[in-house]
Structure formats: C-alpha cells, structure tokens
N, C-alpha and C positions, 0 to 999 in steps of 0.2 A: 503494499501501500506505500504509496506516494503523501509524504509530508506536505500540508496545507500552509501554502504562505499566511504569517498573520502580517495581521491588518491591524490600524489605528481606529479608536471609538468615531475620532471627526470622523473618516472616511466613510462611518456609514447616519453621520447628520442628517438631520431628515426636520424641514421647516414647512408646516402648515399656514392657511390663517384663515378664517370664515367672520361671520357678521351672525348675533346669533340674531334669529330673526323669531317673530310671533308664536309659530306653528312648533318652535323648536323649546317655549318655555310654557310653564304653569301661568296660574291664575293670578302668581303676584309679580308675576315679569324678569322672575331668575327661569334660568335654564334648567331644563329636564336635566336630569342623571345620566338616563339614560340617552340622551343625546353626543353629551363629555364623550362619555364613554364607547360608544359608537365611534368619535372622532378620534379617542386616543389609542383604541385597535387599530383603524385607519394607517393613520402617521409611525405609531408602533411596527407592524407590519411591512411598512417599505421600510422603516431603517434595518432590521432586520434581515429583508430583501436585499437593501444594498450590501449586505456586508456581505449573507452568502451566495449570493446570487443563483437560488433555487428557489425550487417552493419551497412557500413555511405553509404553517398551522400554527395558529395560536394552542400552547397546552394552557394556559393559564393567567390568571391577573391578579397579581394581588396586591398589598401596599397603595390602594387605591383612594386616596386621601383628599377630599372637598375641602376647602381654606375656607375660599370667600363665594361670596353669588356669583353670576354671573349677571348679568342686566341686558333684557332687549335693548339692540342699537349697538351692544358693546361688538369691538372683533374679540377673539379669539386667536390670540401665538398656543401651538403647536411646537413641543420642539422633542426631537427623539435619537437617541443616540441610544449604542448597544450599548454596556457596560460590563456583559461579560460573557467570554466565551465558553461552552463546555464539550463534551467531546460535539453532541447531533445536536446543541440544545443552546444557546442565548435569552441573555434577558438584556431586555430594553428598559429604561429609563425613558417617563414622560411627564414633560413639566406643561401646564396649559394656565396661561400666564393671557388675565382679564388687560384691555389696552381698550381705555375711555380713547374715544377718537378726539371729543370734543376740547377735553385735558392735557392731556395725552398721558397721566397717570398711569401705569402696568405696575399690577401686583398680582402673584405667583397664588392664581385660582385653586390649583388641583392638581396632585400630583400621584405617578404610579409607576409599578413596578410590574411589566409583564413577561412572560417565558413564549420564547417561540422553536420551533422545532422543525429542522430540513428534513424536506424530503426527496430522495431519486427519482428515476422516472418510476418506478414500481412500489411509488408510495406508501415508503418505508425508508426511516431512519439516517440520513446521511449525514456526513462528518465536516466538520465545519470550519472557517479559519480561527485557530488562533487570534484574540485579541491580544494589543499589544499598548497596553496607557504611557502617557506620553507625558503629560504635565501633572502637577499636583493635582488637581480634579481630578483627574483620567482615573489617576492611581485612587484616589480616597473612591470615589465610583466603584471602581472596580475591588476595591478591598469591601465597602459594607455591599456590595453585591454574590463576593463569596459567602459570608454571612448569613446573606439571604437562601442561597443555593442549600446551605449546612443546616439550611434551621428547616426549608422543605424537607428536604431528606427525610431529616429526624419525622416531622409531620407522620408522613406519609408513613412508617415503619410503625411510629406509634400508633396512627387508625391498621394500622395491620395491610395497606393497600400496596399493591407492588408498584417497586421504583422505575 
C-alpha cells in the first residue's frame, strides 16, 4: 500500500456565506437550528472532500453548540477546516459567524465538530491523507481533536457499540 502524502489543514479550508431569510427562522425571527445544522454539514463535507479528494459520508456530528441567535437579515459566515485525520476518517471543525450587515459586527454564533469517512469506488472506507498542522492554532485544534477522537472511542466501548 502506498503512503498518502500529508496535507496542511489550511488546504481543506472552506468558507460559505448565506443570508438568513424568514423561511429559515422561527416566530421570534431567529434561525431554526436545523437550518444552521444543514449549512454546517454542507460546508464541513466540502472541507472533508477537499482534504481527501474522495466521496465522503457524514459519520457523526458532535460538540454542536449554539452560542448566540442569528436574526433574519443577518449574514451567516461558515468556516470549516479539517482538524484531524485518522486512517479513513477526518474530524472537521466549523465556526458559524453571525454578521450584521448594518453594523459590521461579527460574532461566533455556533461551533461544531463533525466526523466524515472517505469511501472508495465500492463504498467501503478508504485511507485519507494525514493532516500536517503547522501554525500554533492548527496544532491546538489537532491536539483538541485527538482528545475528542479518544472520547468518542471510549464512549462507543462503554456503550458496547462496534468501533
């Protein structure tokens, strides 16, 4: 088996922007969590696919934290990047930033971590390139992702689920 060439986290970086419209909001004028979650899954999938260059599937979403509401008329900026790569899976971190076009104020509204698995032509898990963090921030994200990966494994073992 050939060794895959490592990639920098920045090589997987993806940004996307949306405008929160009334049909994506509740009766209070703030975003439905499900709308934000769908955007998170989409931008994270693009980052994972950009990293591995293969078909990918979402294996899980965790650490989803809604920190602040996003209001109708605000822009939503999503930033995603691969934090960690295992043998066939990748953890992608996503920041959702609410951007008020009237004031220019930007604040982190939501954060999430998702796991994706790369698939081969037979829809079976396939190896992904290792991640090579370079900056202090990338190294911090990698170290934190390693902790989350271990916690997920321990939880599956405690619950008696297949790894």
